[in-house]
Each structure stands twice: as structure tokens, then as C-alpha cells.
FIVO-105081 format. One record per residue: z, y, x of N, C-alpha, C in turn; residue number from 1. Coordinates in pm, whole numbers, plus 50000, padded with zeros to 5 digits. Each point is the difference from the previous one (the first is absolute). Example, Ala and Ser with C-alpha at 12.3 -4.5 7.8 and 13.67 -1.06 7.14 Angstrom:
FIVO-105081
ATOM     n_Z     n_Y     n_X    ca_Z    ca_Y    ca_X     c_Z     c_Y     c_X     i
ATOM   50780   49431   51319   50000   50119   49911   50000   50120   50090     1
ATOM   49928   50105   49965   50006   50119   50082   50073   50109   49923     2
end
This chain:
FIVO-105081
ATOM     n_Z     n_Y     n_X    ca_Z    ca_Y    ca_X     c_Z     c_Y     c_X     i
ATOM   92911   34577   38152   49945   49883   49918   49851   50051   49882     1
ATOM   49943   50004   50001   49937   50018   49848   50036   49931   49867     2
ATOM   50000   50144   49953   50029   49955   49877   49849   49899   49935     3
ATOM   50090   49916   49891   49953   49891   49930   49930   50063   49890     4
ATOM   49810   49998   50011   49986   50034   49919   49927   49877   49883     5
ATOM   50032   50017   49819   49919   49875   49975   49869   50023   49969     6
ATOM   49935   50069   49971   49820   50021   49944   49959   49959   50168     7
ATOM   50033   50058   50089   49960   49925   50100   50021   49817   50101     8
ATOM   50091   49915   49863   50023   49930   50015   49953   49922   49926     9
ATOM   49899   50054   49926   49974   49948   49844   49800   50082   50031    10
ATOM   49983   50043   50132   49906   50002   50043   49924   50066   49860    11
ATOM   50081   50088   49878   49908   50116   49944   50054   50152   50033    12
ATOM   49924   50080   50004   50037   50202   49992   50034   50053   49810    13
ATOM   50079   50012   49982   49978   50097   49855   49974   50104   50008    14
ATOM   49879   50055   49974   49918   50088   49955   50110   50114   49896    15
ATOM   49925   50094   49992   50098   50138   49926   49960   49967   49828    16
ATOM   49867   49940   49984   50005   50000   49892   50038   49848   49904    17
ATOM   50127   49954   50068   50047   49813   49999   49987   49912   50058    18
ATOM   49839   50004   49948   49879   49899   50042   50094   49956   50173    19
ATOM   49910   49883   50055   50054   49949   50071   49914   49943   50095    20
ATOM   49943   50048   50144   49986   49994   50080   49957   49788   50051    21
ATOM   49925   49913   49985   50051   49846   50085   49931   49984   50143    22
ATOM   50043   50047   50068   49956   49955   50172   50015   49840   49993    23
ATOM   50016   49922   49963   49931   49867   50049   49896   49993   49874    24
ATOM   49888   49866   50016   49872   49908   49984   50106   49842   50018    25
ATOM   49979   50017   49856   49991   49830   50027   49969   49914   49951    26
ATOM   49979   49891   50127   49798   49968   49960   49981   49839   49811    27
ATOM   49994   50053   49935   49876   49997   49889   49913   49858   50006    28
ATOM   49987   49921   49866   49875   49913   50080   49970   49957   49783    29
ATOM   49908   50000   50027   49899   49970   49832   50060   49926   49918    30
ATOM   50030   49968   49881   49981   49849   49897   49923   49980   50067    31
ATOM   49973   49835   49922   49892   49929   50048   49899   50010   49919    32
ATOM   50021   50060   49875   49896   50088   49880   50030   49820   49861    33
ATOM   49955   50025   49960   49972   49939   49844   49899   49871   50017    34
ATOM   50052   49928   50073   49993   49841   50050   50077   49888   49964    35
ATOM   49948   49899   49961   50043   49909   49925   50070   49932   50094    36
ATOM   49925   49958   50166   50055   49916   50062   49904   50069   50079    37
ATOM   50113   50013   50172   49917   50017   50128   50086   49878   50112    38
ATOM   49893   49964   50052   49984   49884   50111   50099   50037   50128    39
ATOM   50139   49975   50006   50102   50003   50111   50119   50115   49956    40
ATOM   49979   50075   49846   50068   50039   49937   50092   49957   49926    41
ATOM   50129   50014   49999   50127   49970   49901   50078   50026   49917    42
ATOM   49932   50173   49955   49941   50058   49894   49923   50122   49969    43
ATOM   49933   49985   49921   49930   50191   49978   50056   50054   49959    44
ATOM   49925   50139   50055   50068   50106   49794   49887   50098   50023    45
ATOM   50112   50090   49981   49908   50135   49910   50036   50089   49982    46
ATOM   49950   50113   50006   50042   50131   49928   49980   50029   49892    47
ATOM   50085   50095   49896   49952   50037   49908   50056   50135   49963    48
ATOM   49913   50094   49884   50094   50101   50024   50106   50016   49889    49
ATOM   50097   50052   49985   50116   50005   49898   49960   50138   49929    50
ATOM   50032   50065   50075   49931   50143   49898   49992   50140   50128    51
ATOM   49856   50006   49997   49971   50090   50123   49952   50161   49958    52
ATOM   50099   50041   49916   50046   50177   49983   50152   49973   50121    53
ATOM   50097   49839   49993   50076   50014   50057   49994   49944   50156    54
ATOM   49829   49955   50009   49993   49898   50164   50106   49925   50011    55
ATOM   49977   49899   49898   50102   49894   50000   49889   49881   49980    56
ATOM   50031   49871   50071   49926   49904   49922   50086   49912   50105    57
ATOM   49979   49864   49915   50053   49823   50078   49891   49943   50120    58
ATOM   50061   49896   50015   49940   49912   50090   50093   49888   49955    59
ATOM   49868   49896   49986   50009   49861   49892   49978   49888   50132    60
ATOM   50149   49939   49975   49904   49887   50060   50046   49866   49997    61
ATOM   49899   49913   50080   50042   49863   49866   50002   49873   50090    62
ATOM   50034   49926   50035   49966   49867   50112   49861   49938   49878    63
ATOM   49935   50043   50186   49813   49896   49928   50075   49809   49934    64
ATOM   50061   49964   50055   50044   49811   49956   50122   50001   49934    65
ATOM   49946   50008   49853   50069   50022   49888   50139   49859   49976    66
ATOM   50119   49995   49964   49976   49875   49956   50031   49982   49834    67
ATOM   49964   49844   50014   50019   49985   49860   50047   49845   49982    68
ATOM   49960   49999   49863   50067   49893   49866   49948   49978   49922    69
ATOM   49946   49821   50052   49911   49893   49964   49879   50111   49937    70
ATOM   49903   49974   50169   49874   50152   49949   50017   50117   49978    71
ATOM   50118   49991   49899   50011   50131   49961   50068   50171   50138    72
ATOM   49964   50082   49976   50086   50122   50114   50158   49983   49931    73
ATOM   50080   49989   50077   50135   50051   49988   49989   50179   50012    74
ATOM   50013   50057   49971   50041   50123   49954   50057   50051   50040    75
ATOM   50035   50107   50147   50060   50061   50094   50085   50115   49894    76
ATOM   50132   49972   50113   50056   50186   49916   50011   50103   50087    77
ATOM   49985   50118   49919   49976   50116   50101   50097   50063   49985    78
ATOM   49943   50061   50141   50071   50058   50053   49978   50175   50078    79
ATOM   50067   50096   49908   49980   50104   50022   50021   50053   50147    80
ATOM   50010   50062   50103   50012   50072   50090   49959   50146   50056    81
ATOM   50156   50033   50059   49956   50100   50030   50109   50059   50154    82
ATOM   49929   50028   50051   49986   49993   50160   50115   50063   50012    83
ATOM   50029   50021   50212   50148   50060   50018   49899   50106   50030    84
ATOM   50051   50138   50081   49973   50108   50053   50069   50116   49930    85
ATOM   50158   50023   49997   50042   50104   49955   49956   50148   49915    86
ATOM   49928   49856   49951   49975   50176   49912   49910   50029   50043    87
ATOM   49908   50000   50147   49948   50144   50012   49873   49872   50078    88
ATOM   50000   49893   50048   49910   49953   50104   49905   49893   49953    89
ATOM   49942   49958   50010   49874   49787   50026   49980   50038   49782    90
ATOM   49889   49895   50023   49894   49990   49962   50047   49843   50003    91
ATOM   49924   49948   49829   49970   49868   49950   49909   49986   50158    92
ATOM   49843   50046   49987   49898   49981   50144   50096   49999   50077    93
ATOM   50054   50014   50094   50044   50022   50091   50063   49810   50091    94
ATOM   49998   50026   50144   49912   49863   49981   50094   49882   50017    95
ATOM   50190   50051   50010   50083   49870   50038   50076   50057   49818    96
ATOM   49980   50036   49910   50025   50037   49896   49889   49847   49853    97
ATOM   49899   50064   50104   49886   49889   49923   50027   49837   50033    98
ATOM   49999   50041   50119   50033   49806   50073   50127   49921   49916    99
ATOM   50137   50170   50005   50119   49917   49934   49930   49887   49845   100
ATOM   49944   50093   49918   49934   50016   49826   49965   49858   50053   101
ATOM   49871   50000   50084   49930   49862   50051   50124   49899   49982   102
ATOM   50082   49987   50052   50079   49892   50086   50084   49984   49808   103
ATOM   50055   50087   49979   50084   49982   49800   49914   49918   49976   104
ATOM   49880   50054   49930   49871   49954   49962   49948   49801   50016   105
ATOM   49951   50023   50110   50067   49866   50114   50090   49881   49931   106
ATOM   50167   50053   50073   50048   49911   49990   50061   50023   49875   107
ATOM   50002   50104   49910   50143   49899   49894   49945   49905   49915   108
ATOM   49904   49939   49948   49827   50160   49948   50025   50071   49914   109
ATOM   49947   50103   50029   50002   50125   49850   49870   50054   50047   110
ATOM   49967   50064   49893   49954   50107   49966   50104   50153   50010   111
ATOM   49911   50090   50104   50087   50115   50086   49911   50102   49933   112
ATOM   50039   50082   49941   49961   50159   49966   50085   50101   50082   113
ATOM   49959   50063   50148   50019   50075   50007   49995   50126   50007   114
ATOM   50087   50086   49989   49962   50163   49934   50024   50080   50081   115
ATOM   49836   50064   49988   50028   50166   50103   50074   50115   49891   116
ATOM   50068   49969   50055   50070   50156   49916   50017   50127   50070   117
ATOM   50031   50108   49944   50046   50126   50044   50059   50033   50153   118
ATOM   49977   50040   50114   50149   50032   50031   50012   50089   49998   119
ATOM   50127   50091   50092   50064   50101   49957   50030   50074   50152   120
ATOM   50001   50088   50013   50063   50115   49943   49913   50072   49876   121
ATOM   49847   49975   50036   49883   50030   49907   50025   49937   49835   122
ATOM   50060   49938   49992   50035   49932   49882   50128   50000   50011   123
ATOM   50137   50083   49919   50105   49873   49993   50075   49925   49867   124
ATOM   50066   49982   50028   50054   49879   49918   50021   50056   49920   125
ATOM   50037   49947   49880   49888   49880   49921   49945   49995   49995   126
ATOM   49883   50046   50071   49839   49943   49952   49956   49883   50040   127
ATOM   50087   49900   50121   49977   49938   50071   50038   49837   49915   128
ATOM   50123   50043   49897   49995   49867   49884   49885   49992   49894   129
ATOM   49953   50167   49928   49894   49989   49989   49924   49867   49934   130
ATOM   49935   50064   50208   49844   49942   50030   50085   49825   50034   131
ATOM   50072   49926   50010   50042   49898   49950   49967   49924   49927   132
ATOM   50122   50131   49874   49965   49951   49886   49799   50026   49930   133
ATOM   49918   50093   50052   49880   49947   49956   49936   49915   50039   134
ATOM   50055   49935   50119   50008   49807   50013   49976   49976   49946   135
ATOM   50101   49916   49931   50039   49933   49939   49985   50003   49834   136
ATOM   49959   50118   49931   49909   50058   49909   49836   49959   50010   137
ATOM   49955   49996   50110   49867   50015   50025   49990   49791   50066   138
ATOM   50098   49936   49938   50030   49881   50088   49978   49895   49859   139
ATOM   50113   50103   49888   50022   49974   49841   49869   50029   49948   140
ATOM   49917   50103   50000   49896   50007   49949   49818   49905   50060   141
ATOM   50042   49922   50100   49911   49951   50018   50048   49830   49971   142
ATOM   50081   49969   49957   50130   49892   49930   49921   50007   49833   143
ATOM   49994   50120   49965   49942   50055   49871   49866   49950   49983   144
ATOM   49878   50015   50040   49901   50073   50074   49898   49860   49977   145
ATOM   49956   49891   49960   50021   49916   50013   49825   49998   49979   146
ATOM   49871   50074   50040   49908   50019   50020   49952   50043   50112   147
ATOM   50071   50134   50055   49956   50137   50170   50140   49960   50070   148
ATOM   50131   49943   49965   50134   49925   50062   49997   49986   50153   149
ATOM   50022   50056   50089   50030   49971   50173   49951   49781   49934   150
ATOM   49913   49952   50082   50039   49909   49977   50079   49861   50093   151
ATOM   49980   50095   50120   50106   49945   50124   50146   49944   49910   152
ATOM   50028   50097   49897   50148   50091   49916   50004   49835   49930   153
ATOM   49809   50009   49898   50007   49928   49857   50067   49867   50072   154
ATOM   49888   49988   50056   49986   49788   50012   50078   49994   50156   155
ATOM   50066   49995   50055   50078   50021   50068   50130   50033   49967   156
ATOM   50038   50110   50007   50165   50051   49987   50114   49989   49820   157
ATOM   50067   49994   50056   50141   49902   49887   50034   50149   49979   158
ATOM   49995   50029   49819   50010   50143   49989   50160   49979   49953   159
ATOM   50044   49878   49998   50195   50049   49933   50026   49959   50150   160
ATOM   49964   49953   50148   50041   50045   50173   50021   50124   50038   161
ATOM   49956   50033   49952   50050   50124   50092   50077   50094   50040   162
ATOM   50002   50020   50146   50124   50064   50087   49988   50137   50099   163
ATOM   50082   50088   49996   50043   50180   50054   50028   49871   50123   164
ATOM   49891   50050   50118   50063   49958   50145   49967   50155   50065   165
ATOM   50173   50042   50093   49920   50120   50018   50045   50011   50177   166
ATOM   50002   50026   50096   50068   50029   50149   50039   50153   49996   167
ATOM   50132   50002   50062   50065   50075   50010   49977   50159   49895   168
ATOM   49922   50115   50026   49975   50077   49904   49932   49920   49885   169
ATOM   49910   49892   50032   49949   49967   49853   50122   49895   49950   170
ATOM   50067   49941   50053   50085   49980   49925   50115   50103   49942   171
ATOM   49977   50096   50001   50041   50066   49955   49956   50088   49811   172
ATOM   49830   49983   50023   49971   49956   49981   49942   49895   49842   173
ATOM   50012   49913   50030   50039   49826   49956   50089   50061   49862   174
ATOM   50177   50043   50073   50078   49992   49972   49968   50141   49887   175
ATOM   49959   50097   50012   49993   50119   49891   49876   50002   49906   176
ATOM   49859   49892   50023   49968   50007   49878   49980   49889   49932   177
ATOM   50129   49928   50087   49979   49890   49858   50131   50074   49905   178
ATOM   50061   50090   50036   50095   50054   49847   49901   50056   49920   179
ATOM   49915   50117   50107   49862   50018   49905   49974   49941   49942   180
ATOM   49957   49862   49985   49926   49925   49961   50066   49937   49878   181
ATOM   50084   49988   49945   50134   49951   49928   50004   50120   49903   182
ATOM   49920   50087   49988   49864   50133   49910   49918   49978   49907   183
ATOM   49908   49909   50087   49891   49949   49974   49988   49876   49921   184
ATOM   49897   49979   49912   49939   49857   49993   49952   49941   50154   185
ATOM   49990   49917   50020   49950   49989   50074   49952   49780   49936   186
ATOM   49994   50035   49927   49960   49851   49955   49859   49965   49988   187
ATOM   49901   49871   50043   50069   49916   50105   50093   49928   50085   188
ATOM   50032   50110   50054   49968   49945   50172   50226   50091   49993   189
ATOM   49999   49884   50089   50154   49961   49937   50055   50030   50206   190
ATOM   50078   50141   49985   50116   49970   50120   50073   49907   50054   191
ATOM   49942   49880   50077   50154   49934   50039   50040   49987   50072   192
ATOM   49953   50093   50083   50207   50043   50106   49952   50136   50091   193
ATOM   50058   50015   50043   49989   50200   50117   50052   49916   50080   194
ATOM   49905   50058   50139   50080   49917   50157   49948   50145   50063   195
ATOM   50119   49983   50050   50045   50123   50122   50024   49996   50097   196
ATOM   49911   49991   50117   49953   49964   50140   50069   50136   50033   197
ATOM   50145   50030   50066   50093   50072   50086   49936   50126   49926   198
ATOM   50022   50041   49885   49991   50129   49961   50054   50074   50007   199
ATOM   49903   50176   49976   50085   50044   50064   50057   50125   49882   200
ATOM   50121   50040   49981   50148   50072   49975   50032   50064   50073   201
ATOM   50111   50137   50016   50027   50028   49981   50152   50097   49966   202
ATOM   50023   50092   50016   50087   50022   49981   50081   50147   50081   203
ATOM   50093   50088   49920   50023   50089   50068   50110   49969   50102   204
ATOM   50115   49897   49904   50140   49993   50043   49906   49902   50143   205
ATOM   49990   49966   50219   49957   49901   50029   50110   49886   49998   206
ATOM   49973   49869   49975   50029   49868   50025   50025   49994   50116   207
ATOM   50085   49871   50090   50007   49950   50130   49938   49971   50070   208
ATOM   49902   49902   49926   49887   49939   50099   49888   50135   50046   209
ATOM   50013   50125   49930   49952   50119   50014   50040   50088   50088   210
ATOM   50134   49958   49988   50047   50110   50117   49960   49920   50133   211
ATOM   50039   49871   49955   50010   49889   50138   49886   49996   50006   212
ATOM   49892   50017   49978   49855   49993   50045   49915   50122   50003   213
ATOM   50102   50142   49997   49923   50112   50005   49895   49971   50107   214
ATOM   49957   50038   50134   49923   50028   50077   49933   49871   50026   215
ATOM   49996   49868   49883   49890   49943   49971   49834   49997   50076   216
ATOM   49974   49904   50068   49874   50061   50104   49916   50040   49914   217
ATOM   49966   49913   49887   49882   49988   49936   50016   50133   49847   218
ATOM   50109   49991   49951   50040   50125   49894   50144   50026   50010   219
ATOM   49993   50092   50117   50135   50089   50020   50012   50072   49796   220
ATOM   50151   50023   50001   50049   50026   49875   49921   50157   49945   221
ATOM   49971   50109   50162   49886   50118   49928   49902   49959   49948   222
ATOM   49935   49855   49985   49821   50011   50030   50044   49964   49761   223
ATOM   50088   49878   50052   50018   50000   49860   50007   50138   49915   224
ATOM   50103   50068   50025   50021   50170   49974   49886   50035   49898   225
ATOM   49937   50044   50124   49833   50020   49959   49908   49930   49932   226
ATOM   50000   49856   49976   49976   49945   49965   49983   50012   49807   227
ATOM   50123   50066   50019   50092   50011   49844   49931   50154   50008   228
ATOM   50009   50063   50048   49956   50156   49964   49898   50018   49992   229
ATOM   49872   49917   50037   49833   50031   49958   50017   49928   49889   230
ATOM   50064   49900   50004   49993   49874   49808   50043   50056   49892   231
ATOM   50132   50119   50009   50108   49967   49896   49914   50152   49898   232
ATOM   49991   49986   49859   49961   50111   49943   50101   50091   50065   233
ATOM   49933   50171   49994   49988   50096   50017   50167   50080   49935   234
ATOM   50084   50029   50118   50160   50065   49962   50086   49843   49990   235
ATOM   49982   49841   50030   50055   49926   49913   50065   49959   50172   236
ATOM   50115   49866   50023   50095   49941   50090   49946   49878   50010   237
ATOM   50057   50001   50130   50042   49872   49987   50061   49900   49843   238
ATOM   50108   50049   49962   50020   49970   49867   49924   49946   49965   239
ATOM   49893   50036   49964   49917   50025   49889   49968   49838   50016   240
ATOM   50030   49937   49848   49933   49898   50007   49923   49870   49992   241
ATOM   49883   50142   50038   49857   49888   50010   50068   49950   50203   242
ATOM   50100   50080   50085   50022   50004   50136   50123   49886   49957   243
ATOM   50063   50099   49927   50157   49885   50030   50028   49907   49826   244
ATOM   49948   49878   50012   50050   49951   49877   50139   49955   49962   245
ATOM   50073   50000   50111   50151   50045   49900   50024   50041   49941   246
ATOM   49939   50178   49997   50058   50056   49896   50041   49973   49833   247
ATOM   50040   50044   50007   50010   49972   49836   49943   50141   49903   248
ATOM   49917   49919   49870   49920   50061   49874   49995   49942   49918   249
ATOM   49932   49991   49941   49918   49980   49899   49969   49869   50018   250
ATOM   49934   49977   50118   49850   49968   50052   50060   49841   50047   251
ATOM   50182   50045   50005   50022   49836   50017   50025   49889   49945   252
ATOM   50002   50051   49869   49994   49910   49847   49862   49920   50032   253
ATOM   49876   50038   50028   49921   50022   50042   49929   49779   50122   254
ATOM   50090   50029   50090   49993   49947   50057   50086   49895   49988   255
ATOM   50045   49886   49911   50037   49945   49920   49865   49888   49955   256
ATOM   49965   50079   49960   49840   49993   49924   49878   49875   50172   257
ATOM   50058   50046   50056   49928   49977   50140   49976   49787   49938   258
ATOM   49935   49982   50070   49991   49859   50030   50046   49964   50163   259
ATOM   49973   49918   50050   50069   49888   50101   49959   50159   50109   260
ATOM   50056   49940   50142   50035   50099   50111   49975   49962   50109   261
ATOM   49913   50010   50077   50044   49984   50169   49984   50054   50096   262
ATOM   50070   50003   50087   50107   50095   50035   50008   49937   50211   263
ATOM   49842   50009   50075   49956   50014   50091   50130   50115   50116   264
ATOM   50070   49934   50074   50045   50165   50147   50015   49898   50122   265
ATOM   50072   50143   50133   50033   49914   50089   50105   50139   50063   266
ATOM   50065   49884   49963   50160   50026   50129   49949   50167   50137   267
ATOM   49886   50000   50039   50041   50084   50098   49871   50111   49907   268
ATOM   50014   50024   49859   49925   50107   49957   50109   50072   49984   269
ATOM   49993   50162   49959   50068   50129   49941   50064   49958   49860   270
ATOM   49915   49957   50008   49991   50005   49878   50076   49892   49862   271
ATOM   49995   49896   50130   50067   49883   49964   50141   49921   49892   272
ATOM   50107   50165   50071   50087   50007   49898   49938   50052   49838   273
ATOM   49882   50120   49960   50032   49982   49919   49889   49932   49890   274
ATOM   49919   49916   50057   49987   49869   49950   50042   49903   49954   275
ATOM   50092   49996   50071   50097   49875   49922   50116   50135   49925   276
ATOM   50042   50087   49993   50042   50038   49882   49866   49989   49881   277
ATOM   49928   50046   50042   49923   49984   49859   49933   49832   49953   278
ATOM   50075   49974   50065   49958   49828   50050   50137   50017   49839   279
ATOM   50104   50016   49991   50124   50003   49976   50006   49996   49852   280
ATOM   49917   50142   49986   49938   50095   49927   50023   49939   49912   281
ATOM   49827   49979   49991   49909   49859   49901   50089   49920   49971   282
ATOM   50134   49887   50113   50018   49909   49896   50090   50050   49851   283
ATOM   50111   50073   50067   50056   50101   49935   49938   50015   49873   284
ATOM   49923   50074   50014   49894   49999   49789   49932   49857   50014   285
ATOM   50035   49899   50048   49964   49874   49891   49841   50013   50060   286
ATOM   49944   49953   50150   49884   50015   50021   50022   49852   50084   287
ATOM   49930   49931   50023   49927   49900   50062   50009   50033   50116   288
ATOM   50020   49947   50165   49938   50090   50078   50090   49851   50094   289
ATOM   49870   50040   50058   50027   49898   50118   49981   50082   50174   290
ATOM   50118   50017   50042   50004   50059   50093   49942   49914   50136   291
ATOM   49932   50037   50129   49955   49989   50079   49984   50065   50157   292
ATOM   50160   50012   50069   49989   50074   50063   49989   49947   50131   293
ATOM   49917   50035   50127   50107   49944   50159   50055   50087   50071   294
ATOM   50122   50031   50072   50086   49997   50032   49855   50123   50154   295
ATOM   49972   49951   50054   49935   49987   50067   49751   50064   49911   296
ATOM   50059   50102   50119   49862   50040   49962   49986   50168   49989   297
ATOM   49861   50094   49965   50061   50125   50008   49867   50015   49899   298
ATOM   50006   50166   49882   49937   50044   49909   49838   49966   50053   299
ATOM   49944   49890   49951   49827   49993   50083   49930   49873   50028   300
ATOM   50115   49898   50012   50015   49942   50059   49888   49922   50059   301
ATOM   49997   49953   49896   49884   49910   49942   49798   50047   50032   302
ATOM   50099   50168   50002   49811   49992   50061   50048   49964   50123   303
ATOM   50030   49964   50089   49979   49961   50168   50003   49850   50019   304
ATOM   50118   49948   49882   50061   49874   50043   49938   49934   49894   305
ATOM   49854   49896   50043   49982   49928   49918   50057   49896   49959   306
ATOM   50174   49970   50018   50021   49807   49968   50135   50169   49939   307
ATOM   49994   50097   49930   50095   50013   49935   49851   50048   49858   308
ATOM   49858   50055   50048   49994   49962   49857   49964   49910   49993   309
ATOM   49931   49902   50071   50052   49887   49936   50065   49960   49899   310
ATOM   50187   50003   50039   50079   49923   49907   49954   50118   49908   311
ATOM   50012   50141   49974   50038   50105   49844   49887   49953   49951   312
ATOM   49897   49923   50091   49859   49949   49886   50098   49842   49883   313
ATOM   50048   49988   50162   50034   49812   49809   50145   50077   49997   314
ATOM   50025   50144   50025   50117   49953   49821   49908   50028   49936   315
ATOM   49904   50108   50009   49919   50072   49882   50025   49882   49925   316
ATOM   49870   49841   50047   49966   49941   49948   50115   49881   49918   317
ATOM   50067   50067   50099   50155   49873   49930   50000   50069   49878   318
ATOM   50033   50158   50046   50055   50105   49865   49871   49973   49822   319
ATOM   49867   49993   50062   49908   49980   49891   49986   49888   49956   320
end
């Protein structure tokens, strides 16, 4: 039997200089552009540069039809979104991510700010957290700039109702960037909640679900290990707090200051036990947590199962 190669499974080649050659090209789609309404289009979107030097940008989404109260437009919550991809793959321009942001924007309804953060291993953690913080500070600047502030945010967004939402490694980014934002002045923005859909956490000691699902079809254990090798800072291991939020340290006091959290998970995900331990840790620290765990389902099921994707959107809608 041939030896399992996690790099092969991920369709990447690790180069001598520590970069990756990504062998798969995922289909991409362009934003609709800065138009207020397009016939037959439920959501309009546009791309905005965040930091040209870091090559980070955001794709902004808003529903074409805006809800109104007494003829005035009702302001929408702002969801700051971090995509999945195991730290190494994907872009907000990828068709499946773009479509899920469209769906989120129209169904909640909400202004969605999808962040194109830097990928590992070319950029190691905590760079992705800094990209997330940059995006939040950019939104704050739009709120403060009454002349040139981004029109979609100023006219249609409710700056007092911002949510950090991440899927898989994006859930990890949502959690860790929320901790970083505690040290920043972000008024008039207010982070009203953190939404973590199948958040990607790890640790050196294996959990029961990791052992039970070690040979999972999509995410066998060696693949998770390699993703952490590629993402974590040089010289650290899977018990670094970026990977394992259960470790003790001064940062644990900061967790107490986080707002409401929604954690979504599936029983067939090798990370299920870790996610449930994470929920218990948050509760212990006094955080209001909504945990939505389904016994059936695997890591990333919402990408292939539209029924699950719709259920997750409903959880988010209720939470917001």
C-alpha cells in the first residue's frame, strides 16, 4: 500500500524556499461592480483595496432591495467574513465563497465585508489576524469619514451591529482577531457577536473524535497536522495558543471580555470534540454561547450540502 502524502491530498507542493505551489485552480467570479441595482441580481458587490503592500483587499456585498421602515431605509448589520481554506487555499473571489457571501447578504439580510487575508505558509500566523484587524479598522474609518466614507457602509450599514464570522480556519481568525480588537479603539463600531462555523483548532494531545476519525475521507489527521505546520510561527507547535485556545496564559483573562458567541459543528468532523471543549471553556469564562452541534455531518459539509448551508444561515440569522 502506498504511503499517504498529506501534500498530495491537499494538491500542493512544498518548495525548498518554504512557499507552496498550488496545483488546483479554483474557479473565480468578478464582483458586480459599484452599481446600486442590477436587474435579476439579489446582491451587488464590489472590491476595495485594504493594503496594497500586503495585497489584501475586501469584497463588499449588499442586498439590492433594502428593507425599509416608514419609507426610510432600515440599517443592516455588518458581517465581517473570513473564508475557509485551511490557511493555504481560496480567495473571496472563488465562485463558491462569493456565492455563499451573496446568499448570506440577501438572506440575513446584511452588509457583508469578505476579507481577502494573506495565506500561509508565505504569511505565517498571526499575519492573518492582523489582516482581520486591518479590515475592522478600515470599517471604523468609513464610519468616521462623513465626506469620503464608503457609501454602502455609511448609508446602509449599522456600525453598532458588527459581527465577526469565520468558517474553519476563518473561525479561528474570528476568535483570535476578536481578542486583538479588545486592545483597539474601534468606536463607533461595536462587535455584537462572534460566529464560528466549524472553527479550526488543534493541539498536541489527540481528542477522541480525532482518533476515531483519523482516516476521515476529506480531512484525515495528517492533513490537519500539515496545515498547522504550514501556518504556525516558526519554532512553535500545536499547543501554541493560535492553534490551541485551551492552553493557559495571560490571554485567558481577555477571553472573559469577549461578547456573545455562536459555535456551529458536526459530529463527523474530527475536530468536533475540540470544538465542544472550546465551547465549555468559553462558558467557564462567563461568555454567552450558543452551541449548534449536529451529530451527523463532516468538516465542510455546508460546501456540498445546500440544506446544511441553509440551516447554518438560519442559525446566523437567529443569532443576529
